N, CA, C and O atoms as a MOPAC input file, in Angstrom:
PM7 MOZYME 1SCF
protein

 N     72.39700 1    92.03600 1   107.08000 1
 C     73.26200 1    92.86800 1   107.90600 1
 C     73.45700 1    94.22800 1   107.23600 1
 O     72.93600 1    94.47000 1   106.14800 1
 N     74.19400 1    95.09600 1   107.87700 1
 C     74.41300 1    96.45200 1   107.39500 1
 C     75.49800 1    96.45200 1   106.32700 1
 O     76.52600 1    95.79400 1   106.48300 1
 N     75.27100 1    97.19000 1   105.23900 1
 C     76.27500 1    97.33300 1   104.18600 1
 C     77.03900 1    98.63000 1   104.40800 1
 O     76.50800 1    99.56700 1   105.00400 1
 N     78.27700 1    98.69300 1   103.93700 1
 C     79.08100 1    99.89300 1   104.15400 1
 C     78.65800 1   100.99500 1   103.19500 1
 O     78.07000 1   100.73900 1   102.14500 1
 N     78.97400 1   102.23200 1   103.58500 1
 C     78.63600 1   103.39300 1   102.76600 1
 C     79.63100 1   103.57900 1   101.62100 1
 O     79.31500 1   104.24000 1   100.63200 1
 N     80.82000 1   103.00900 1   101.74300 1
 C     81.86900 1   103.23000 1   100.75900 1
 C     81.51200 1   102.60700 1    99.41000 1
 O     81.22800 1   101.41200 1    99.32600 1
 N     81.52900 1   103.41000 1    98.37800 1
 C     81.25200 1   102.93300 1    97.02800 1
 C     82.46600 1   103.08700 1    96.11400 1
 O     82.42900 1   102.65800 1    94.96000 1
 N     83.54700 1   103.69800 1    96.62100 1
 C     84.74200 1   103.93900 1    95.82000 1
 C     85.56600 1   102.65500 1    95.75700 1
 O     85.82600 1   102.05600 1    96.80100 1
 N     85.98700 1   102.20800 1    94.56900 1
 C     86.82500 1   101.00400 1    94.50500 1
 C     88.19800 1   101.25700 1    95.12200 1
 O     88.79100 1   102.31800 1    94.92700 1
 N     88.69200 1   100.28200 1    95.86100 1
 C     89.98700 1   100.40500 1    96.51600 1
 C     91.07200 1   100.02300 1    95.51500 1
 O     91.12800 1    98.88300 1    95.05500 1
 N     91.93000 1   100.98100 1    95.18300 1
 C     93.00500 1   100.74700 1    94.22900 1
 C     94.33400 1   100.97600 1    94.93900 1
 O     94.60000 1   102.06500 1    95.44700 1
 N     95.16100 1    99.94000 1    94.96700 1
 C     96.49000 1   100.05200 1    95.56200 1
 C     97.47800 1   100.37100 1    94.45200 1
 O     97.44900 1    99.72700 1    93.40300 1
 N     98.34900 1   101.35000 1    94.65800 1
 C     99.34300 1   101.68000 1    93.65100 1
 C    100.43500 1   100.61700 1    93.59300 1
 O    101.03200 1   100.38300 1    92.54200 1
 N    100.69200 1    99.97400 1    94.73600 1
 C    101.69400 1    98.90900 1    94.77500 1
 C    101.29300 1    97.91900 1    95.85500 1
 O    101.00000 1    98.31400 1    96.98400 1
 N    101.28000 1    96.63900 1    95.51700 1
 C    100.92800 1    95.61700 1    96.49300 1
 C    102.14200 1    94.79900 1    96.93000 1
 O    102.11500 1    94.16800 1    97.98700 1
 N    103.19800 1    94.80700 1    96.13100 1
 C    104.41500 1    94.08200 1    96.50600 1
 C    105.14300 1    94.83500 1    97.61600 1
 O    105.13300 1    96.06600 1    97.64700 1
 N    105.77100 1    94.09500 1    98.52200 1
 C    106.53500 1    94.71500 1    99.59900 1
 C    107.84600 1    95.27200 1    99.04500 1
 O    108.41500 1    94.71200 1    98.10800 1
 N    108.32000 1    96.36800 1    99.62200 1
 C    109.62000 1    96.91100 1    99.26000 1
 C    110.68100 1    96.07700 1    99.98500 1
 O    110.64700 1    95.92500 1   101.20600 1
 N    111.62200 1    95.54300 1    99.20100 1
 C    112.65300 1    94.69700 1    99.80300 1
 C    113.93300 1    95.49700 1   100.00000 1
 O    114.22900 1    96.42900 1    99.25300 1
 N    114.67200 1    95.11400 1   101.01100 1
 C    115.90600 1    95.80500 1   101.35300 1
 C    116.98600 1    95.51700 1   100.32300 1
 O    117.08000 1    94.41200 1    99.78800 1
 N    117.78900 1    96.52200 1   100.05900 1
 C    118.88100 1    96.40500 1    99.09500 1
 C    119.84200 1    95.29700 1    99.52500 1
 O    120.28300 1    95.26000 1   100.67400 1
 N    120.15900 1    94.40600 1    98.60700 1
 C    121.07800 1    93.27900 1    98.77600 1
 C    120.56500 1    92.21100 1    99.74100 1
 O    121.34800 1    91.39000 1   100.21800 1
 N    119.25400 1    92.20900 1   100.03800 1
 C    118.71100 1    91.15400 1   100.88900 1
 C    118.64700 1    89.83000 1   100.13100 1
 O    118.60200 1    88.76500 1   100.74700 1
 N    118.64300 1    89.88900 1    98.80300 1
 C    118.66900 1    88.66700 1    98.00200 1
 C    120.08200 1    88.07400 1    97.93500 1
 O    120.25400 1    86.91100 1    97.57100 1
 N    121.07000 1    88.86700 1    98.28000 1
 C    122.46300 1    88.47400 1    98.13100 1
 C    123.04300 1    87.84700 1    99.39500 1
 O    123.83000 1    86.90300 1    99.33000 1
 N    122.63800 1    88.39200 1   100.55800 1
 C    123.18800 1    87.94400 1   101.82900 1
 C    122.07200 1    87.47400 1   102.75000 1
 O    121.04200 1    88.13500 1   102.88100 1
 N    122.28500 1    86.33300 1   103.38300 1
 C    121.28500 1    85.78600 1   104.29400 1
 C    121.16300 1    86.63600 1   105.55600 1
 O    120.09400 1    86.71200 1   106.16200 1
 N    122.27000 1    87.27700 1   105.94800 1
 C    122.26000 1    88.08700 1   107.17100 1
 C    121.48200 1    89.39200 1   106.99200 1
 O    121.10900 1    90.02000 1   107.98300 1
 N    121.23200 1    89.81100 1   105.75600 1
 C    120.47200 1    91.03500 1   105.49500 1
 C    119.01200 1    90.63300 1   105.29000 1
 O    118.66500 1    90.01000 1   104.28600 1
 N    118.17300 1    90.99300 1   106.24100 1
 C    116.74900 1    90.62200 1   106.19500 1
 C    116.03600 1    91.41100 1   105.10000 1
 O    116.45400 1    92.52100 1   104.77300 1
 N    114.95500 1    90.85000 1   104.52200 1
 C    114.26900 1    91.56300 1   103.43400 1
 C    113.41800 1    92.75900 1   103.88700 1
 O    112.94100 1    93.51800 1   103.04400 1
 N    113.21800 1    92.94100 1   105.20400 1
 C    112.40900 1    94.07600 1   105.65600 1
 C    113.10500 1    95.39000 1   105.30300 1
 O    114.31900 1    95.51900 1   105.46200 1
 N    112.33900 1    96.34600 1   104.83200 1
 C    112.88300 1    97.57000 1   104.24800 1
 C    113.68200 1    98.39700 1   105.24300 1
 O    113.23200 1    98.65400 1   106.36000 1
 N    114.86900 1    98.81000 1   104.82300 1
 C    115.67600 1    99.80200 1   105.52200 1
 C    116.17000 1   100.77200 1   104.46100 1
 O    116.57900 1   100.35500 1   103.37800 1
 N    116.13300 1   102.05000 1   104.76300 1
 C    116.57500 1   103.04500 1   103.78800 1
 C    118.09000 1   102.98100 1   103.63900 1
 O    118.80700 1   103.02800 1   104.63900 1
 N    118.59400 1   102.87400 1   102.39900 1
 C    120.04300 1   102.86000 1   102.20600 1
 C    120.63100 1   104.24600 1   102.49200 1
 O    120.09300 1   105.26300 1   102.05300 1
 N    121.74300 1   104.27100 1   103.23500 1
 C    122.30700 1   105.55700 1   103.65300 1
 C    123.76400 1   105.74700 1   103.20900 1
 O    124.41000 1   106.72300 1   103.58800 1
 N    124.26900 1   104.81600 1   102.40900 1
 C    125.66300 1   104.92800 1   101.97800 1
 C    125.87500 1   106.06100 1   100.98400 1
 O    124.96600 1   106.42000 1   100.23700 1
 N    127.09500 1   106.62900 1   100.98000 1
 C    127.35600 1   107.77200 1   100.11000 1
 C    127.37900 1   107.37300 1    98.64000 1
 O    127.04800 1   108.18800 1    97.77900 1
 N    127.76100 1   106.14400 1    98.33800 1
 C    127.83400 1   105.69300 1    96.95100 1
 C    126.68900 1   104.76800 1    96.56600 1
 O    126.70900 1   104.19600 1    95.47600 1
 N    125.70200 1   104.60800 1    97.42000 1
 C    124.65400 1   103.61600 1    97.19500 1
 C    123.81100 1   103.96800 1    95.97700 1
 O    123.27900 1   105.07200 1    95.86700 1
 N    123.70200 1   103.00300 1    95.06500 1
 C    122.98900 1   103.27200 1    93.80900 1
 C    121.47600 1   103.24100 1    93.97800 1
 O    120.75800 1   103.86100 1    93.19400 1
 N    120.98000 1   102.53000 1    94.98500 1
 C    119.53200 1   102.54400 1    95.23800 1
 C    119.11900 1   103.90700 1    95.78000 1
 O    118.12100 1   104.48400 1    95.35000 1
 N    119.91200 1   104.41900 1    96.74100 1
 C    119.60800 1   105.73600 1    97.30900 1
 C    119.69600 1   106.82600 1    96.25400 1
 O    118.92200 1   107.78300 1    96.27800 1
 N    120.64200 1   106.68400 1    95.32300 1
 C    120.81700 1   107.68700 1    94.26600 1
 C    119.84500 1   107.49400 1    93.10800 1
 O    119.85300 1   108.27000 1    92.15200 1
 N    119.00100 1   106.45100 1    93.19200 1
 C    117.93100 1   106.16800 1    92.23800 1
 C    118.45500 1   105.95700 1    90.80900 1
 O    117.95600 1   106.55400 1    89.85500 1
 N    119.45500 1   105.10900 1    90.68900 1
 C    119.94700 1   104.75000 1    89.36500 1
 C    118.92500 1   103.86800 1    88.66200 1
 O    118.14900 1   103.15300 1    89.29600 1
 N    118.94600 1   103.94000 1    87.32600 1
 C    118.02200 1   103.15300 1    86.52700 1
 C    118.27800 1   101.66100 1    86.71400 1
 O    119.42600 1   101.21500 1    86.72900 1
 N    117.19400 1   100.89000 1    86.85700 1
 C    117.30600 1    99.44900 1    86.98000 1
 C    117.47900 1    98.94500 1    88.39900 1
 O    117.56800 1    97.73600 1    88.61200 1
 N    117.53000 1    99.83600 1    89.37100 1
 C    117.68300 1    99.41800 1    90.76400 1
 C    116.30500 1    99.20100 1    91.40300 1
 O    115.27900 1    99.57800 1    90.83600 1
 N    116.30300 1    98.58800 1    92.59000 1
 C    115.03300 1    98.34000 1    93.27400 1
 C    114.39900 1    99.67000 1    93.68800 1
 O    115.11600 1   100.60100 1    94.05300 1
 N    113.07000 1    99.77300 1    93.63700 1
 C    112.43500 1   101.04500 1    93.99200 1
 C    112.44400 1   101.28900 1    95.50200 1
 O    112.41200 1   100.35300 1    96.30000 1
 N    112.48800 1   102.55600 1    95.86600 1
 C    112.41400 1   102.94100 1    97.27800 1
 C    111.00200 1   103.43400 1    97.57200 1
 O    110.35300 1   104.00000 1    96.69300 1
 N    110.51600 1   103.22700 1    98.79900 1
 C    109.21000 1   103.77500 1    99.15500 1
 C    109.25200 1   105.29900 1    99.10700 1
 O    110.22400 1   105.92100 1    99.53500 1
 N    108.19000 1   105.88300 1    98.58400 1
 C    108.09000 1   107.33500 1    98.60200 1
 C    106.62100 1   107.72700 1    98.67100 1
 O    105.74400 1   106.87400 1    98.53100 1
 N    106.35100 1   108.98100 1    98.88000 1
 C    105.00500 1   109.45900 1    99.17200 1
 C    104.03800 1   109.20300 1    98.00700 1
 O    102.82600 1   109.13500 1    98.21200 1
 N    104.56700 1   109.06100 1    96.80000 1
 C    103.71200 1   108.83500 1    95.64200 1
 C    103.00000 1   107.49400 1    95.64100 1
 O    102.01100 1   107.31400 1    94.93200 1
 N    103.50700 1   106.53700 1    96.44600 1
 C    102.86700 1   105.23200 1    96.52700 1
 C    101.68900 1   105.22600 1    97.49600 1
 O    101.03300 1   104.19600 1    97.65700 1
 N    101.40800 1   106.35900 1    98.14500 1
 C    100.34700 1   106.42000 1    99.14300 1
 C     98.97700 1   106.13300 1    98.56100 1
 O     98.73400 1   106.35800 1    97.37500 1
 N     98.07400 1   105.62700 1    99.41400 1
 C     96.72100 1   105.28900 1    98.98300 1
 C     95.84400 1   106.52800 1    98.92700 1
 O     96.16900 1   107.56800 1    99.50000 1
 N     94.72900 1   106.39800 1    98.22800 1
 C     93.72600 1   107.45500 1    98.19900 1
 C     93.23400 1   107.69000 1    99.61300 1
 O     92.96300 1   106.73800 1   100.34400 1
 N     93.11500 1   108.96000 1   100.00900 1
 C     92.72100 1   109.27800 1   101.37900 1
 C     91.33700 1   108.73100 1   101.72200 1
 O     91.06600 1   108.39400 1   102.87500 1
 N     90.46700 1   108.64500 1   100.72400 1
 C     89.11000 1   108.15500 1   100.97300 1
 C     89.06200 1   106.64600 1   101.15700 1
 O     88.14000 1   106.13200 1   101.79100 1
 N     90.03400 1   105.93300 1   100.61700 1
 C     90.02000 1   104.47200 1   100.74000 1
 C     91.12000 1   103.94400 1   101.64900 1
 O     91.28600 1   102.73000 1   101.76900 1
 N     91.87800 1   104.83400 1   102.29300 1
 C     92.95700 1   104.39700 1   103.18200 1
 C     92.39000 1   103.69500 1   104.41100 1
 O     91.37900 1   104.13400 1   104.95800 1
 N     93.01600 1   102.62700 1   104.84700 1
 C     92.63400 1   101.81100 1   106.00700 1
 C     91.30000 1   101.09100 1   105.82200 1
 O     90.72300 1   100.62500 1   106.80400 1
 N     90.80000 1   100.98800 1   104.60800 1
 C     89.54000 1   100.28700 1   104.38200 1
 C     89.79100 1    98.79100 1   104.21700 1
 O     90.77100 1    98.37700 1   103.59800 1
 N     88.89900 1    97.99700 1   104.77500 1
 C     88.90500 1    96.56200 1   104.54100 1
 C     88.27000 1    96.31700 1   103.17500 1
 O     87.59300 1    97.20800 1   102.66000 1
 N     88.46000 1    95.14900 1   102.57000 1
 C     87.82100 1    94.87300 1   101.27400 1
 C     86.30000 1    94.98300 1   101.31000 1
 O     85.67000 1    95.21500 1   100.27800 1
 N     85.70500 1    94.81700 1   102.49700 1
 C     84.25200 1    94.94300 1   102.62000 1
 C     83.79200 1    96.38700 1   102.58600 1
 O     82.59500 1    96.64300 1   102.45700 1
 N     84.71300 1    97.34500 1   102.69800 1
 C     84.35800 1    98.76300 1   102.66900 1
 C     84.29100 1    99.40500 1   104.03700 1
 O     84.06800 1   100.61100 1   104.14600 1
 N     84.48100 1    98.60900 1   105.09500 1
 C     84.45100 1    99.13800 1   106.46100 1
 C     85.86300 1    99.46400 1   106.93200 1
 O     86.84600 1    98.93800 1   106.41000 1
 N     85.94400 1   100.34100 1   107.92800 1
 C     87.20400 1   100.55700 1   108.63200 1
 C     87.16600 1    99.72100 1   109.90200 1
 O     86.09600 1    99.47200 1   110.45700 1
 N     88.33100 1    99.28800 1   110.36000 1
 C     88.41300 1    98.39000 1   111.50600 1
 C     88.42500 1    99.17900 1   112.81100 1
 O     89.08000 1   100.21600 1   112.91300 1
 N     87.69300 1    98.67800 1   113.81000 1
 C     87.68900 1    99.27100 1   115.14900 1
 C     87.81700 1    98.13300 1   116.14900 1
 O     86.94300 1    97.27000 1   116.22500 1
 N     88.91500 1    98.12800 1   116.92600 1
 C     89.17100 1    97.03100 1   117.85700 1
 C     88.32400 1    97.22200 1   119.11300 1
 O     88.33200 1    98.29300 1   119.72100 1
 N     87.59500 1    96.17400 1   119.49400 1
 C     86.69400 1    96.20400 1   120.64100 1
 C     87.21700 1    95.23300 1   121.69300 1
 O     87.54400 1    94.08600 1   121.38800 1
 N     87.29400 1    95.70900 1   122.94200 1
 C     87.79000 1    94.87200 1   124.03900 1
 C     86.71000 1    94.49400 1   125.02700 1
 O     86.87300 1    93.52800 1   125.77300 1
 N     85.60100 1    95.23400 1   125.05500 1
 C     84.49800 1    94.90500 1   125.96300 1
 C     83.18300 1    95.35900 1   125.33500 1
 O     83.19300 1    96.15600 1   124.39700 1
 N     82.05000 1    94.86400 1   125.83800 1
 C     80.75800 1    95.19600 1   125.21800 1
 C     80.42200 1    96.68400 1   125.23800 1
 O     79.68700 1    97.16100 1   124.37500 1
 N     80.94800 1    97.41700 1   126.20800 1
 C     80.64900 1    98.85100 1   126.30900 1
 C     81.24500 1    99.64100 1   125.14300 1
 O     80.68700 1   100.65800 1   124.73000 1
 N     82.36600 1    99.17900 1   124.61900 1
 C     83.00600 1    99.88200 1   123.50200 1
 C     82.18100 1    99.79700 1   122.22400 1
 O     82.38600 1   100.59400 1   121.30900 1
 N     81.26000 1    98.85300 1   122.14600 1
 C     80.38700 1    98.76100 1   120.97200 1
 C     79.45700 1    99.96400 1   120.87000 1
 O     79.01200 1   100.31300 1   119.77600 1
 N     79.15800 1   100.60400 1   122.00800 1
 C     78.26800 1   101.76600 1   122.00200 1
 C     78.86700 1   102.91300 1   121.19200 1
 O     78.13200 1   103.74700 1   120.66400 1
 N     80.20200 1   102.96100 1   121.08800 1
 C     80.85300 1   104.00700 1   120.30000 1
 C     80.51100 1   103.88200 1   118.81300 1
 O     80.49900 1   104.87400 1   118.08400 1
 N     80.23400 1   102.65000 1   118.37500 1
 C     79.96300 1   102.40700 1   116.95800 1
 C     78.48200 1   102.52000 1   116.61300 1
 O     78.08700 1   102.26100 1   115.47700 1
 N     77.67500 1   102.89800 1   117.57200 1
 C     76.22700 1   102.92100 1   117.37500 1
 C     75.82200 1   103.80200 1   116.19200 1
 O     74.99500 1   103.39500 1   115.37600 1
 N     76.39000 1   104.99100 1   116.09300 1
 C     76.05000 1   105.92300 1   115.01300 1
 C     76.93200 1   105.71900 1   113.77700 1
 O     76.67800 1   106.32000 1   112.73200 1
 N     77.95500 1   104.88600 1   113.88500 1
 C     78.91500 1   104.73000 1   112.78700 1
 C     78.94300 1   103.30600 1   112.26200 1
 O     79.97900 1   102.85100 1   111.77700 1
 N     77.81600 1   102.58400 1   112.35000 1
 C     77.82800 1   101.17500 1   111.96300 1
 C     77.90000 1   100.96800 1   110.45400 1
 O     78.04100 1    99.82800 1   110.01100 1
 N     77.81100 1   102.02500 1   109.64900 1
 C     77.97400 1   101.88700 1   108.19400 1
 C     79.38800 1   102.25800 1   107.75800 1
 O     79.74800 1   102.07300 1   106.59600 1
 N     80.18900 1   102.78100 1   108.68200 1
 C     81.55600 1   103.16900 1   108.37100 1
 C     82.57100 1   102.22300 1   109.00200 1
 O     83.55700 1   101.84800 1   108.36800 1
 N     82.32700 1   101.83900 1   110.25900 1
 C     83.27700 1   101.01700 1   111.00000 1
 C     82.72600 1    99.62100 1   111.26100 1
 O     81.52800 1    99.43800 1   111.47800 1
 N     83.61800 1    98.65100 1   111.23700 1
 C     83.28200 1    97.27400 1   111.62200 1
 C     84.07300 1    96.95700 1   112.88100 1
 O     85.23900 1    97.33300 1   112.99700 1
 N     83.45200 1    96.27400 1   113.81300 1
 C     84.12800 1    95.90300 1   115.05100 1
 C     85.00400 1    94.68800 1   114.81800 1
 O     84.66800 1    93.80200 1   114.03300 1
 N     86.13000 1    94.65900 1   115.51100 1
 C     86.97400 1    93.47300 1   115.52100 1
 C     87.30700 1    93.19000 1   116.97500 1
 O     87.87300 1    94.03700 1   117.66600 1
 N     86.95800 1    91.99900 1   117.43800 1
 C     87.19800 1    91.63900 1   118.83000 1
 C     88.69400 1    91.43800 1   119.01900 1
 O     89.33300 1    90.74000 1   118.23200 1
 N     89.25800 1    92.05000 1   120.06800 1
 C     90.69100 1    91.97400 1   120.32800 1
 C     91.11500 1    90.52700 1   120.57400 1
 O     90.31000 1    89.69800 1   120.99700 1
 N     92.36600 1    90.24000 1   120.30800 1
 C     92.85000 1    88.85300 1   120.36800 1
 C     92.87400 1    88.30200 1   121.78400 1
 O     92.81800 1    87.08600 1   121.96700 1
 N     92.95700 1    89.17000 1   122.79600 1
 C     93.10400 1    88.68300 1   124.15900 1
 C     91.78700 1    88.66500 1   124.93400 1
 O     91.79900 1    88.61600 1   126.16400 1
 N     90.64900 1    88.70400 1   124.22900 1
 C     89.33800 1    88.64500 1   124.87700 1
 C     88.94200 1    87.17400 1   125.00900 1
 O     89.11800 1    86.38700 1   124.08000 1
 N     88.40700 1    86.81800 1   126.17100 1
 C     88.05500 1    85.41900 1   126.43800 1
 C     86.84900 1    84.99200 1   125.61200 1
 O     86.11600 1    85.82500 1   125.07900 1
 N     86.65700 1    83.68300 1   125.51600 1
 C     85.55700 1    83.12900 1   124.72100 1
 C     84.20700 1    83.53100 1   125.30000 1
 O     83.26900 1    83.80100 1   124.54900 1
 N     84.09700 1    83.57300 1   126.62500 1
 C     82.82900 1    83.92900 1   127.25100 1
 C     82.46000 1    85.39000 1   126.94900 1
 O     81.30700 1    85.69700 1   126.64500 1
 N     83.45100 1    86.28100 1   127.03800 1
 C     83.20000 1    87.70000 1   126.76200 1
 C     82.93400 1    87.92300 1   125.27000 1
 O     82.17700 1    88.82100 1   124.90100 1
 N     83.55900 1    87.10500 1   124.41300 1
 C     83.34800 1    87.21000 1   122.96600 1
 C     81.88800 1    86.97400 1   122.59700 1
 O     81.32000 1    87.70200 1   121.78300 1
 N     81.29300 1    85.96400 1   123.19200 1
 C     79.89300 1    85.67600 1   122.86600 1
 C     78.99600 1    86.84600 1   123.25200 1
 O     78.03700 1    87.15100 1   122.54300 1
 N     79.30000 1    87.50500 1   124.37400 1
 C     78.52400 1    88.67500 1   124.81300 1
 C     78.70100 1    89.82500 1   123.82300 1
 O     77.73300 1    90.49700 1   123.46600 1
 N     79.94600 1    90.05000 1   123.37900 1
 C     80.23200 1    91.14300 1   122.43900 1
 C     79.54700 1    90.89600 1   121.10100 1
 O     78.95200 1    91.81200 1   120.53400 1
 N     79.62500 1    89.66600 1   120.59000 1
 C     79.02300 1    89.34700 1   119.29300 1
 C     77.50100 1    89.47400 1   119.35200 1
 O     76.88100 1    89.96300 1   118.40800 1
 N     76.90500 1    89.04000 1   120.44800 1
 C     75.44900 1    89.13800 1   120.59900 1
 C     74.99700 1    90.58800 1   120.67000 1
 O     73.99000 1    90.96000 1   120.06700 1
 N     75.75300 1    91.42000 1   121.41800 1
 C     75.41400 1    92.85000 1   121.53500 1
 C     75.59000 1    93.54700 1   120.18500 1
 O     74.80700 1    94.43100 1   119.83700 1
 N     76.60700 1    93.15800 1   119.43100 1
 C     76.82800 1    93.74900 1   118.10700 1
 C     75.68500 1    93.39600 1   117.16000 1
 O     75.29800 1    94.21100 1   116.32200 1
 N     75.14400 1    92.18600 1   117.28900 1
 C     74.02300 1    91.78600 1   116.45400 1
 C     72.79300 1    92.64000 1   116.77000 1
 O     72.03900 1    93.00700 1   115.86900 1
 N     72.59300 1    92.95300 1   118.04900 1
 C     71.45900 1    93.80000 1   118.44900 1
 C     71.59400 1    95.21300 1   117.90100 1
 O     70.61100 1    95.82600 1   117.48700 1
 N     72.84800 1    95.73200 1   117.90200 1
 C     73.09600 1    97.09900 1   117.42800 1
 C     73.33500 1    97.15700 1   115.92400 1
 O     73.59300 1    98.23600 1   115.38800 1
 N     73.25700 1    96.02700 1   115.23300 1
 C     73.50300 1    95.92300 1   113.79200 1
 C     74.89600 1    96.42300 1   113.41500 1
 O     75.06100 1    97.21500 1   112.48700 1
 N     75.88400 1    95.94400 1   114.15200 1
 C     77.27900 1    96.27300 1   113.88600 1
 C     77.95200 1    95.02600 1   113.31800 1
 O     77.79000 1    93.92700 1   113.84900 1
 N     78.70100 1    95.20300 1   112.24300 1
 C     79.41300 1    94.09000 1   111.61600 1
 C     80.64200 1    93.75300 1   112.47100 1
 O     81.39200 1    94.64500 1   112.86800 1
 N     80.84000 1    92.46300 1   112.74900 1
 C     82.01900 1    92.00000 1   113.48200 1
 C     82.85400 1    91.17200 1   112.51200 1
 O     82.36800 1    90.18900 1   111.95200 1
 N     84.10900 1    91.57000 1   112.31400 1
 C     84.94800 1    90.90700 1   111.31100 1
 C     85.33200 1    89.49200 1   111.73600 1
 O     85.40000 1    88.59600 1   110.89500 1
 N     85.58500 1    89.27700 1   113.02700 1
 C     85.99500 1    87.95300 1   113.49600 1
 C     84.96200 1    87.39400 1   114.47500 1
 O     85.30700 1    86.97500 1   115.58000 1
 N     83.71000 1    87.39300 1   114.06400 1
 C     82.62100 1    86.96600 1   114.94900 1
 C     82.68500 1    85.47400 1   115.27700 1
 O     82.20600 1    85.06100 1   116.33300 1
 N     83.26300 1    84.66500 1   114.40200 1
 C     83.27000 1    83.21900 1   114.61700 1
 C     84.52300 1    82.73000 1   115.32600 1
 O     84.65700 1    81.53100 1   115.57500 1
 N     85.44300 1    83.62800 1   115.65500 1
 C     86.68600 1    83.21700 1   116.30600 1
 C     86.42400 1    82.72600 1   117.72200 1
 O     85.67900 1    83.35100 1   118.47600 1
 N     87.03400 1    81.61400 1   118.07600 1
 C     86.97500 1    81.01100 1   119.41100 1
 C     85.57000 1    80.60900 1   119.85600 1
 O     85.34400 1    80.38700 1   121.04600 1
 N     84.63600 1    80.51400 1   118.93400 1
 C     83.28500 1    80.10600 1   119.29900 1
 C     83.03000 1    78.65000 1   118.92600 1
 O     82.20900 1    77.99100 1   119.56300 1
 N     83.71000 1    78.13900 1   117.91300 1
 C     83.46200 1    76.79300 1   117.41000 1
 C     83.79200 1    75.73500 1   118.45800 1
 O     83.07100 1    74.74400 1   118.57500 1
 N     84.85900 1    75.92400 1   119.21400 1
 C     85.25200 1    74.91300 1   120.20000 1
 C     84.22100 1    74.80100 1   121.32500 1
 O     83.99400 1    73.70900 1   121.84600 1
 N     83.60900 1    75.89400 1   121.69600 1
 C     82.60600 1    75.86300 1   122.76000 1
 C     81.35700 1    75.10400 1   122.30900 1
 O     80.76400 1    74.36100 1   123.09000 1
 N     80.96000 1    75.29300 1   121.04200 1
 C     79.75800 1    74.65000 1   120.53900 1
 C     79.94000 1    73.13800 1   120.43300 1
 O     78.98700 1    72.38900 1   120.65000 1
 N     81.13300 1    72.68300 1   120.10600 1
 C     81.37400 1    71.26200 1   119.92800 1
 C     81.38300 1    70.51200 1   121.24500 1
 O     81.07400 1    69.32100 1   121.27100 1
 N     81.73000 1    71.17900 1   122.34300 1
 C     81.81600 1    70.50200 1   123.64500 1
 C     80.50800 1    70.29700 1   124.29600 1
 O     80.44400 1    69.74000 1   125.39200 1

């Protein structure tokens, strides 16, 4: 199959999720990040020893942003015609069949992608049940 053009190693500055202040203390406070806005809040004021806040410095390298571990960028495909868009970009983008595409249409999309030498990230999804029957 086609290999990606990307040769730069993908380095994440931070892989842990940023947790919301005091989400470990109260069950009603969900761990999904919310910026603290209180006037006396020590996280917002960036006191030493407090949980870190997201900031622009944690951003990824522009050349490796949105890359899959395989080196491709993801492109969601809903019908076989959309694969034609990837014809000239098959070393940069990989197709991903949308979740709401039927099994019959999936087989058509995967077969057309094989002809155009386009990588499909979820090529085996919803195909196993049809083969067993």
